[in-house]
N, C-alpha and C positions, 0 to 999 in steps of 0.2 A: 875423264875426258876434259879437254881444254874448256875453260869458262869463257863467258862473254863480258867484256869490259871489267875483268877482274872479279866477276860475281859467279857464284854457283847458279845452277838452273833454278833452284827454289827461291833464291834471293833476287832474281832478275826482275826489274820493274821498268816501266816505260822510259823513265828518265835515263836509264843506262843506255838504251838504244838511241835516244836522242843525242846523248853525249858521244856515242859511237859514230853516228852520222855526221856530227859536227867536226869530228877528227878525221874524216875520210881522206883528206888531202895531206895529212901530216905523215912524216916518215915512220912514226911508230904506230900508225893505224893498222888494225887487222881487217879493216874494211876492204878486203880484196878476196877474190875467190882463191881458195887454197885447198889443201887436202882435207881441211876441216870445215870449210865454208862454201856454200853455193847460194847464188841469188837468182830468183825466178820471178817473172811477172805473173799477174793474175791470169794471163792467157796461156800459161804453161799446159800443154796437153797431158793427159793422164799417163800416157806411155813414158814420157820423158821424166815425169815426177817419180814414177815407179822405178825407172832406171837409176836415178840419183840415189834414192833411198836404198835400193838393193846394193849399190856400190858402197855406200857408207857403211852399211851393216856388215858387208863382207870384208871391210878394211878396219879402220880404227874408230868408226863412228863419226858424227859431225852434225852440222846444223844447216838447214835449208831455210833461207829467208824468202817468204812468198809475199809478193806485192812490191818488189823492187825491180825497177826497169833496168835495161842494159846499161844506161849511163849512170846507174846507181841512184837515181832519183826515186822518190817514193810515189809509186803509182796506186798503191792500195789494193785491197782484195774485195771483190764482189762475188765472183764465181766460186772461189775456194772458201771453205769454212772448215771448222774442226771435224764435224761429222763426215763431210765429204772426203776429207783426207784419210780419216781412219777407215772408212768403207773401201776406198780405193786401194789402200795399202793391204788391208787384210784379205781382200779379194784377189790380189795380184802377186803376192810373194809368199813362197813356202820355204821353210816354216815362217810363221808370222814374225816380222821383226819387232823389236821393242822400241816404240816411238812415244813421244809425248808432244803435244801441240799447245802453244800459248798464243793468245791474241792480245795485241797491243794497239793503242790508238796513238799514232805519231803524225803530227801536222794535220790533224783531223781526218786521217785515213787509216784504214785497218791494215796492219802488218801481222802476218802469221809466221811464227818460227817453229819449225819441226826439229826436235832433237832426236837424232837417230843413235841408238846405243850400238856399240860394237857387238856383233852377234856372237853368241857362245857356241852355236852349233852350225857353223857354215858347212857347205855352201848354201847360201840363200838364192833361190831360183825364181825368176819371174814366170808369170803364166804363159809367156812366149818361149819358155825353155832356155832362157839366157841367164848367164851368171856374170855380174859386173863387179869391178873393183875400182877403187879410187887411186888415181895416179896424178900427182901434182894437183892441178886445179880442174881436172876432168875425170869423167867416168867412162871406163872402157870395158868391153867384154873380155873375159878371161879365155885365152886360147892356148897358153903354154902349160905343159904338164907339171912343171916345177911349182908354179903358182897354185895350181889345183891341189897338188900334193900337200902344200903347206896348209891349205884350208881343211883338207881331210884329216891331217894330223891334229889340227886344233880341235876338230870335232871329236876325234878319238880321245883326246885328253879330257874334254868336257864330259864325255860319256863315262869315263873312268871315275870322275868326281861324282857324277850322278849315282853311279853304282855304289860308291862308298857311302853315300848319304841315305839312299832309300832301300838298298838290298838288305834283306833280313838274313841273319846267320842261320844256316840249317840246324835243325834240332839234332843234338848229338845222340847217337844210338848206342846204347850199352846196357849193362845189367840193371842200371837204375831207371831206364826208360819204362814208363808205365806200360803194362802189357795191353791195356785197353786203348792206347793211342794208335789209331790206324792210319791217319792222314792229317795233313794240315794245308790250309789255303793261305798264301801270302800275296799281298798286293802292295805295290810301291808306286807313288805318284810324285814326280818332281815338277814343281810349278815354277813358272817365271812370271812375276808380277811387276807392275810399274811402281808399286809403293816403295818408298825409301826404307832403309834399314831402321831408322829411328821410329818411323810410323809403325813398322812391324812389331818392334819391341813395345811400343806404347799400347798397341792393341792388346797384347797379352797382359800388360800391367794393369789395364783398366777393365778386365773381364769380371763379370759377376758370376763367381763360381757356384753360388747357391742356385742360380737359374740353370746352369749346366748340370748340377747334381739332380735337379728336378726333372730334367730331360732324361737322364740315365735311369732314374727311378721308375719312369713309365715303362721301361723295358725289362728291368730286373732290380730286385732288392739288393743283389750282390753287385756292387760297383766300386770304383775307386778313381780318384783324380790326383795326379802327382805332377809337380813341376821339377824336371830334371834338366839342369843346364838351361839351354834356350828352347827346350821342348816341353810340351805337355803330354803326359801319358795317361790314357784312360783304360780302365779294365772294366769288363762287363760280364756278368755271369760267373760261373765257377767251374772250371775244368778240374775234375777230380781224378787223381792218379790211382789206379787199381793194379794190384798184383793178380796172378793167376788164381790165388786162393780167395780173392775178393777183398782182401785187406787194403786199406788206404796207404799210399806212400807219398812222400814229399816230391813235388814236381821239380824238374830241372828247369834251367833258364830258358825262357821263351815259350814254355808250354802253357799258354793261357790265352784267353780272348783279350786282345789289347790293340790299341791304336796309339802310335806316336805322331803328334802333330808338331811340326817345326814352324818357327816364326814366319818363314817365307811362304807358308801355305803347303809345303811338301808334307807328304803323309806316308806312313807305312803301317799296315795292320796285318794281324794274324788271326785265323780262326782254326783252332784245333778240332779234329773230329775223332770221337771215341766210340767204339762199338760196345754193345751191351755185354757185360762180362758173362752173364748166364745164357747168352744166345749161342746156339750151336752153329748158326750160320754167319756169325760175325756181323750181325745187323747193326747199322749205324744210323742214328737219328740225325737227319739233316735239317729239321725244322728251324733250328737256331741260326742257320746261315743268313737267311733273309732278315731275321730279327736283329742280328748283330750289325749287318751292313746298314740297315735303316737307322739304328741308333747312332752309328758313327757319322752317317750322312747328316742327320739332324743336328748333331753337335757342330759339325763343320759349318753348316749353313747358318747356325746361330752366331758363331764366332766371326765369320767373314761377311755376313749380312748381304743386303740387296745390291751393294756396289761392287760385289766381287767380279761380276762380268766386265765391269769397266776397268778393273785393275789387271785382269787376266790377259796374258799374252799367248802363252802356249804351255803345254805340259807333256812330259814323257811318262808312260805308264807301263808297268808289267803286271801280270797275274800268273801265279804259279800254284799248281796243285802237286804236292809231294805225297805219294802213297807209300806207307811203310809196310802195311799188311793189306791183303785183299779184304774187301768188305762189300756188303750189300746195303745201299742207302734206302731209307724209308722215312716217311713223315709221321711223327708222333703227334696225335691230336687228341686232347682230352675232352671231357664233358663241357669245359668252359668255352670251347670253340663253337663257332656258328655251325649248326647242323648241316646247312647247305654246302658250306665249304668242306666239311668233313666228308660228305657224300661225294662231292666232286673229286676230291683227292683220292679217295678210295677207288673211285671208278677209273681214274687215270692209272693208278697202280695196278689194278686188275687188268685193264686193257694192255698195259705195257707188257705184262707177263704173257698175255695171249698173243700179242702181235710180234714182240721182239725177244721173247724168251727171258732167261735169267738176267737180272740186272746186277752184274758183278763188276766192281771197279778193281782193276788189276794193276794199273799204272797211272802216273800223273803226267802232266805236261805244262808248258809255259806259253802264255799268250802275251805278246807275239813270241814265236819260237826263237828269234834272234834279237837280243837286246830289248829295245823298248818301242812302243807304239806312240806316234805323235797325235796329240789332241790339240787342235786349234780351230779357228773359225771356219776354215775350209771344210772340216769334218761336218760342222753343223749345216753348211750350205749344201754339201753333197747329199746328206740324208734328210734335208728339209726339216731340221729340228729348230724350234725357236731359240734364238740366242738370248738368254737371260740368265741371271745368277742361279735360279732354281734348276733350270734344265742343265746348265753347265755343271753344277755340283753333282747332279744325278748321273750325268755321263761319266764324270771322273770316278765316282764310287760304284758304278755298275760292275757287277761281278759275273763273270762267265760261268762260275761254278755254283751259282745259287740254286739251280735245279738239278743238282748233280745226278747224272746217270739216267734221267728220264728224257725220253724223246719229246713227248708233249709236255707243255708247261701247265700244271694244274691251276696256276694263279692267273692265267690269261685265257680269255675265251677264244677258242680256235677260229671262229668266224671273224672276230675282230683282228686276230693275228693275220689272217689271210688278207683282209682288207688293207692292213698296214703294209704288207708286202707288195700288194698290187699298186698302192699309191707311191 
């Protein structure tokens, strides 16, 4: 996107703006409203600010100078501040646009600059149901089908790129496929963050991998950490391939508990499910699903830290269960587990059989069924979830198949679950 006074956004300082204002009457000045620049006073209503940001993100991006009067004099900002801008934007436009705000003191007055990135997944829609675009120095609602078609085509191209990045290749089925592999769970999360590419690489370069290893060790003694290209790959646990006669075989590509984490925060992970070879009912232990997801969640939270919610703009996510062979899920719990938890789970399993009959998984599905689900701040507002880094990462990594096959969740008290639904 075009810079300001020949500077990039990260390089911009107050003296650049001062120089820009001093040149406002010169012929080479960019200090005029254009397709990339808009000037607003501190009295700008929320609806109009939302309109301008919506228009910029649906077009080529741009800058909004807050605290500038109609005559281009500096009026300063008292009502508007960084927090109010972010809250207004994220509450009023879907999906959430990618913006950044900088505060400068010019002539002893506060000027705020909002940088609006060109949106990757248009159309961006206001809470009034309107779609705006930028034409010359103004913002106008889109009314013609041709313009809308261009936005939809751009969105389609972006979704193809997301698919290439986070979709996992299906496991190839053939003679070498382990006979005990009955299903697998795939999750893909494509995130958009405000962090620069340099800072994203820097995060990976300065990681303490010994700490990450200690996190994985808490969940399993079998683990691995690899850096492949610009991604980190974590393996946890040990999926063992078995033939019908019970002998072990080498696993094919992708048949393992693993997570790939990309520098931009995007993730894809897989959880294979295998049934007990000596089981006549093809019983499958699903205890490890929640363990694997918890481990991957902890790693992600450690790497991206407490400021992740501030960097996060939105994410697209899919979840998919692929069933290769019919199976019956159960929880394996040994003597090392809490006796009360064991009792509760066994009760749930027994009641499930009495109430709902045989628990047989015969087919898989994908959530959402068509492409990807959007996760942004609107989701947190809708379900009254606190918006912070911990809760955000928990939502991103939540797995619809963690309690596979069971109607009641043995890890949640039914009374508490009912209260949550009522609230």
